[in-house]
N, C-alpha and C positions, 0 to 999 in steps of 0.2 A: 822546807816546803819545796815542791817541784818548781822548775822554771816555767812560768806560764806566759812568757813574752810572746808577742804576735808572731815572731819568726820561729818559734819552737813548738813542738807538739806537746800535748798533755802527756807527760812521761816523766816519772821520777828518776829515770836513768839518763835523761838528757843532760849533756855536757859532762858526763862521767866517761873518762877515756877507756875504762874497762880493759886495762892491760896488766895490772898488778894485783897481788893478793889484797892490798889495801883498797884498791878500787872495787874489788868484788865485795869486800866487807862493807864498804860505804853503800854499795848498791843494795845489799841486804837490809841495812838500816833504813834506807830511803824507801824501799818497798814495804817494809813492815810499819814504819812510823805512822803513815796515814790510817792504819787499821787500829792502832792502840786506843785512840779515844773511844772507839765503839765497844771496847772491852771494859770500860770503867764502870758502867752501870750494872752489867751482868757478867761476872767472871765466867770464863769457859764458853761463852756464847758470842759469836761474831756475826752480827746482822748488818751487812753492808748495803742492803737495798731491799727492794720488794719483790724481786724475781723469785718465782716458785719452781720447785722440781717435783718429781714424782713422789718424793718422800716427804715426811713431816717437817714442819718449820723448825722444831727443836733439833732435828737431825741436820738440817741445812745450816743452822747456826753453829752446831758442833763441828761440821765440816770446815767452815771458814776458820774457826779457831784452830783446829788440828793442823790445817795446812800451813799455818805459820811455822810449825816445827820443822818443816822440810828445809827451810832456809836458816832458821835460828839454831838448830842443833849443830850443824857443821860450823856455824859462826862461833858458838860457845865452845865446841870441842877444839877449835883451832886457837883458843886462848883469847878471843875477843869478848868484850863485855858490853852489855846494854841493859842496865839495871832495871829500867822501866819494863822492858820486854820480859826479862827474866822473872820479875815479880808477877807480871800479868799471866804468864804461862803457868807458873807454879800455883797461883791462886785459882786459875781455871781448872787445873787438874784436881785440886782438892775439892772444889765446889761441884765440878761435873760428875764426880764419882760418889757423891754423898746423896743418898736417897732422900734425906731430910732437907736438902738445900733446893731453893727454887730454880737453880741452874742445873740441876741433875740432868744428865744426858739420857737417862733411861737405859734399860737393858736391851741388848740386841735380841731380836726374835728370829723366827724361822722365815716368815714371809710377811710382807706388808703390802697389801693390795696387789699381790702377784709379783712383787719384786723382793729380791734378797735385801737384807737390812744394810743400809749404807754405813751404819756404825761400824760394821766389820771392816770397811775400807779405812775409815779414819782412826781406828784403833792402832793401825800400824805405826804412825809417827809417835803416838803416845808410848807404845812399847819401845820404840827406838830411843826415846828420851832416856829410858832407864839404861839402855845399852851404851849410849854415847856420852851422856851427862848425868850419871847417877848422883854426883855430888851436888847437882842443882835440883833435880826432880825426884830424888828418892831419899837421900840422906837427911835433908832438912825436915822431912815430914814426920809428924807425930806417929806413934805406933798405930793408933786407930786409923789415921789417914793412909798409912801404908797398907793396912789390912784391907780397907775399902778399895784402894787402887788395884791391889793384887787380885782381889776377888772379881772386880769388874773386868780386868783384862783377861782373866782365865775363862770368862764366859765364852770367849770366842772359840775355845777348844771343843765345845759341844754344839756349835751352831753350823748350819749348812751354808756353804759358799757357792757363788757362781763358779761353774766349772771352766775357769779361764785364769787369767793373771791374778784374779782375786785370791787364789789359793796361797799366793805369796804373803798375804797380809797376816795370816796366822803365823807364818814363819817369822815375820818381822817382830811380832809380839813376843814370840818365844825367845828371841835374842835378848830382849830386855829383861824378861823374867829370869832367864838363866844368869844374866850378869848380876842381878841383885839377890840371887839365891832362893828364888821362889819356885817351889815344885809345880809342875804342870804336866799335862798329858803328852809325853814325848812321842808316843805312838801316833797320836793325832797329827802332830807336826810331820812326822816321817811319812805318813800317808799322803799328805799334801805335797811334800817334796818329790815323792815317787811319781805322783800324778803329774806334777809340773814337768818332770823330766820326760814323761811320755809324750809331751807335746813337741819335743825336739824332732826336727826333720833331717836336715843336713846342712853343711856349709854355714853353720852358725844360725840358721833360721829355725825359729819356733813357730808353731801355729798357736794363736791365742785362743786356746781352748777349742770347744766344739763348733765355734762360729765359722771357722775356715777363712778368717780374714788376716791380712798381712799389712800392717800399717805402722805408725810410729809407736804403738804399744809394744811391739817386739823390742824396740830399743829402750824406751823410757819406763817400761814395766818389766817385761820378762828378763831382759839382761840387767837392767838397773838394780833390781832387787837381788838377782842372782849374784851380782858382783859385791853388793853389800854383805850378803851371806858369806861369800867366799872370804871376805876380809875379816869378818867378825867371828865366824865359826870354823875357819880353815884349820885350826889346830886340832879340833875334835872330829872334823869331818873332811880330812884332806883330799880324799879321792873325789868327792862331789865338788869341793871347792876348785880343784884342778879342772874338772869338766866345765864348770861355769866359766872359768877364766878362758879356757881354750875355745869354747863356743863363741864367747864375746869377741875374741881376737879374730876368729874366722868371719864373724859377721861384720866387723868394722869396715873392710873395703866396700862392701855392698852399701852400707849405710852412708859412707862418705860420699858416694855417688849421688845421694839425695841432697847434698849441700852445695850451694852456689859458691863461687870464688869469694864473694863478699860476705858470706855467712848465712844467707837466707836458707832455711830448710824448705823442702818441697811441701806445699800445702796439699795434703791428701789424707783422706780417711776422717775418722771421727775425733772428737775431743781436741780440736785445733785451738780452742780457747786457752789451752795450757801453754801456748806460744813457746817460750824459750825452755820449756821442759825438754824440747828436742835436744838441747845442748847437754842434758844431764847424762846421756850415755857416755860422752867423752870424758866428763868429770868422774863418772863411776869407774871407767877404765883406769884413770890415774889413781883414784882412791884405793882400788884393789891391786895396784901394782901390775896391771896388765898392759903390756906395751906392744900392740901390733904395729905401731908407728913410733917414731922418735918422740921424745917428750915435747919438743917444740912443735911438732905436727899436731899432737893431741891438744896442746895449749891453744894453738891457732884455731882448730876446729871448734873448741868450746867457746873461746872468747869472741871470735868473729860473729858467731850466732848472737851472742848477747849484744854486741855492738850494733848489729843489724836492727835488733829490736829497740835499741835505745833511740833510734830515729823515727819510730812509728808512733802515731797518736793512740796509745793503747791504755790510757788511764783517764779517769774522770778528772775534773778540775781540782778535786781534793787530793789527787795522787793515788787513789785506789784503782787497781787494775780493773778494766771494764770487761764485760762479756763481749766476745767478738774475736776477730783475728787481726787484720791490719788496722782496724779501728773499731769503735763500739758498734756492734752489729748483732743484736739478739736473734735476727732471722736465721743465722747459721748454726746456732747452738743446739745441743741435744736436750732431750727431756729430763736428763739427770744433771743439768748444769744450773747452778745458782750463783748469786753474786760473789760467793767465796770461792767458787770452783777455780777461777784463774790462778789462785795462789799456788796451785800445783807447779806453776812455773818455777817456784823457789827450789825445786829439786836440782836445778842447775847450779846451786851454790855449794854442792857437796865438796868440791876441791878446797873449800875453806878449812876443812878438817885436816888438811895436809899442812905440815909445818912450813915456815917461811923458807927454810933451806932445802925443801924438797925439790928435786929436779924439775917437776912440773912448773914450779914458780921461778926457778933460776934459769931455765932454758929460754933462749930467744924464740919467739914465734916463727914458725915456718909456714910457707904457703900451702894451699890445698894440695893434697898428694896426688890427685888425678890430673892427667894432661888435658888440655883443652879439647883435643881431638878424641878423647876417650869415649867409646860407646860400649855399653855393657847391657847384656840381657840378664834379667833376674827372674827365674822361673816361678818363684813363690808369689810375689805380688803381680806377676805377669807384666813386667816392665821392660821396655827397651829404652835406656836412658842415654842422652848425649848432652854435651855442653855447647852453648852458643852465646857469644858475647858475655861470657862469665856466668850466665844463668843456666839452670838445669831444666831440661825438657824430658818428659817421660811419655812415650807412646804407651798407652795402657790397654793391655789385652782384655781387661775387665774382670773385676771381682764381683761377687754377687751382692746386690743390695738387699736381697731377701734370703735369709737363712734360718735354720731352726736353732733351737736352744735358747737358754736364758740370755736376755739382753740382745737378742738378734735384731730387733727392730730399732732403727735409729732414724731420726728426722732427717730428711733430705739425703737418705742413704744412696740413692741413685747418683746424685751429683758428687758425692764424696768417694764413691768406689767404681762407678761404671762409665764415666766419660771416656772418650777416646784418647785424651791427652791431658797432662797437667804440667805446670811450670812454676818455678820460683818467681819469674818476672811477671806473670799474668794471673796467677791464682786460678780460681775457678768460680763459677757462679752457681747459686742455688735457685731452684724454682720457687717463685713466690706465688704463681698461679699458672698452671699448665694450659689454660684456655687461651692465653694471649702470648704471642712471641716476645713482646717486651718484658712481660712478667715471667715467662718461662726461661728467658736468658739462656738459650741453648748453645752456649759456647762448647766447642769440641763434642758435640752431640748431633745425632741424626734424629730429628723429631718428625713424626709421621702422624697424619690425620686422615681418616676415611670420610667419605661423604656422610654428612649428618652428625658426625662426631664433634662434640664441642671441645674435647681435650686432645692435646698433642701428646704422643707417647714416645718415650726414649728407651734406650737400653737400661734394664735394671739388673741383668745378670746374663750369664751364658748357658746355653744348652750343652755346648761342647767347646773345647779349646785345644789348639795344637800349634806347634811351630812348623813352618815349611820354609826351608832355607833360612834366610834372615828376615822373614816376615812372621807376624803373629796372626793367626786365623781363628775367629770365633764365630759360632752360630748362636743367634739369639732371636727371640720372637716378641715383637711389640704386641701382637695378638697370637692366640694359640695356633691359628691357621695360616700365619704369614711368617715363614722362616727367612732370616737374613744372614748371609755369610759375609762377614767383614774382614778384610785383609788390612793389616797395618804395617807400613814399611817406613823405616827411618832412612831418609836420603838427605842427611844433614847438609844445610840447616832446615831442610824441608821435612815435613811429615806428610805421607801419602796414604790415602785411604781408598779402598775399593769395596763397594757394597754390591752384592748380588741378591736381589729381592724377588721373591716369588709371591705374587698377589693375585687373587681372583676378583679384586675390585679396584676401582680407581683410588689413588692416594695423592695427597699433597705432602710435600717434604720441605723442611728447613734444615740446613746443615750449617753449623757455625764453626768459625775458626777461634783463635784465642781472643779473649776480651782485652781491650786496652783502656788505659786510664784516660778519662776525659778531663782531668784537672787542667785548668787554664784554657778551656776551649772558648776563647773570646772571639766571637764571630766578627766583631768590629776590627780586631787585629788580625783577622784571617788566620787564626791558629788551627782551625779545623781543616785539615788537608785530606779528609776522607773523599773517596771517589768510587764510582761504580761504572762499569763499562762491559756490556755483554755478559760474559760468564766469569767476570772478575769482580772482586770487591776489596777495597782497602779502607781500613779505619786508621787514621793517622792524626796524632795530636802531639803537643810538646813533649809528652812523656814517652812517645814511641809509636810504633805502628804495627799493624797486623793485616795480613792479606790472605785471601782465599781464591782459589781458581777451580772451575770445573774443567777437568782435563779432557772431557768429551764434548764440552760446549752445549750441554743439554739443559742447564738451569741458568737462572738470571741472578746476577750479583745484586746484593743489597746490604746496606749498613743498618743494623738494628740498634737503636739507642735503648739500652736495657733499663729497666726500672731501677731507681735508686736503691742502693744497699743490697743488690743481688750478688755482687762480686765480693769475695773475701778480702781482697787487698785494697780496693779503691771504691769509694761509695758511688761514683758516677762512671759508667763504663759504656763502651760501644763494641759491637760484635760484627765483624765482617761475615756475611752469610750468603748462602745460595738458596734460592727458592725454586721449586719445580712442581709440575703436575704430571702425573704418570698414569697411563692406561693399564688395565689389567694385563697380566702376563709376567714375563721375566724381565726385569729391568736391571741395568748395570749403571751405577753411579761411581765416578772416580773424582777424587778431590785431593788437592794439594794445598797445604797451608805453610806460611812462613811468617816470621815476626822479626822486628828489630827494635831495640830500645835506644839505639844510637843514631839511626837514620830514619827520618820520617818519609823520605821519598823511596817507596818500595817498588816504583814502576820498573826500574832496570832489573831488579831481582825477579820481579814477577814476569817480565818479558822473557827472561832466560829460562825460567821454569826449572823443575827438579830434574836431576840426572838419574834416570831409572836404570836399574840393572836390566840386561837384555831379557832374562827369563821373565821378569815381572812385566816389562813392557809388552812382550809377546802375549802374555796371559791377558793383560788389561785390554789391549786393542783387539786381540782375537775375540774375547768375549763381547766387546763392544760391537764388532763387526757382525757377529752372529746374532746379536740381539737388536741391532738397529732396524 
């Protein structure tokens, strides 16, 4: 049972030191154990709650069941035993592939109400079960059971997939069929592999299919599956295996920049409810023998992320992982997420397949490989990243929240891809209702409203993007007839933004800085140190502070107390903001934001202001003079 004492979060990993192979095995058991009672009545179906997704209930229940394999397969392959789980998984495979059983998963089809069949996703770990543990999930089956399982898995060879990371799922199934000697359409697999390689861009980065988005899927999908393939199919496909390893090694330094010193990964993009799946890339490097860093560095990157999550309230009182990110929060999930979806986090357990004497396990952990002063520009996600007080901050040039292709529409996509900045310390907020500032929660966004308009509008994507010196410049339109050119500059620890707006009508604006955690804001104890003064605003609480300044003094500072459960990391948040009213014409807005998790008194830092490069200062104040 998880520790549910008042001083600990609802978390089955709580009090697990997560430093050794044994600790990771214990973590796997503790994450799986709360799920097993739900498998007793219907083998092969895991119904952990009542949340629905775009696909059928039977598919959602199959998804929950299948995702247990991501943790238990490396657990079993590494020599650990958990008889109750082993029996439940084997019974589920037998029942789920039997058309005459009431637990039958059904056959994957072409389309279901406009969506590709989710069964094609969840087939992957069933296929890998045959590749990693045939002695548990193939050899004990009766001949008829083997025939039904093989037939069901082979159906994926003739079904259409989403043109993105999904293509790897057929490849994963093929690894299992090959291991147990079942014939399949090898050309169908080769077609998917060739298409997947066409998504490669440069320096380790892939594009996740036709959507043009760059997020954690590049690590925990494109590279994760590629590294598994490299390890399991490397002897028969050595050239491709070598490419997969080399690309992952090239990608590692960029992805390391997304992780804070204490292990937190950057909250950004979709599917964040998978939480410590972020650590799976580091474990996959180790599994495939790919060492862009020392073994101790890889071990530290993987285990620190798990330790970070062990301190967050990410489970229900019964120990089942909740939908959400830093806490149970269905407001931030996608339409394809159900109660079993968070179990994808178990992909982080892949290093358990490595033996106890493997150097990943025998090495001493080493600290984060990037220096505190390290600043890096990553052109594909359009990030300029820097580190401050051990946390990661990303000035975000902006990816599109609207794109074409299958699976292009995601709930709250503008918040997940198009804000001006993201941070491991402050998370980001999703819009609960764009008609009201508290519900809109416009952290790191410029929200605009014209006269008579009930809704505030924010950036959803760019019309154009470029780099100019060390700034990122994007053009975007909240309305078709109002272009905005936004300049983003890192002046660590400050982030500076310059907006040049062309409007033919009056506008109102709200611009937010980083949201801060309001936990412990006891007014009797005077723990709320928030303040506003002229064109400044500070939100400060026991957990830290965030400040914003209008560098041109044209807007009024304000602290907006956001609606509960709008931020991904903390359920109660406040956002230092600037408000303004603007006449038609060309207007120039200049903003500087800074935060601290260690010092609540941000006045001295705010008084000093950011140190701007001469060229940027000349541009900013030159434009301001021209437009004033």
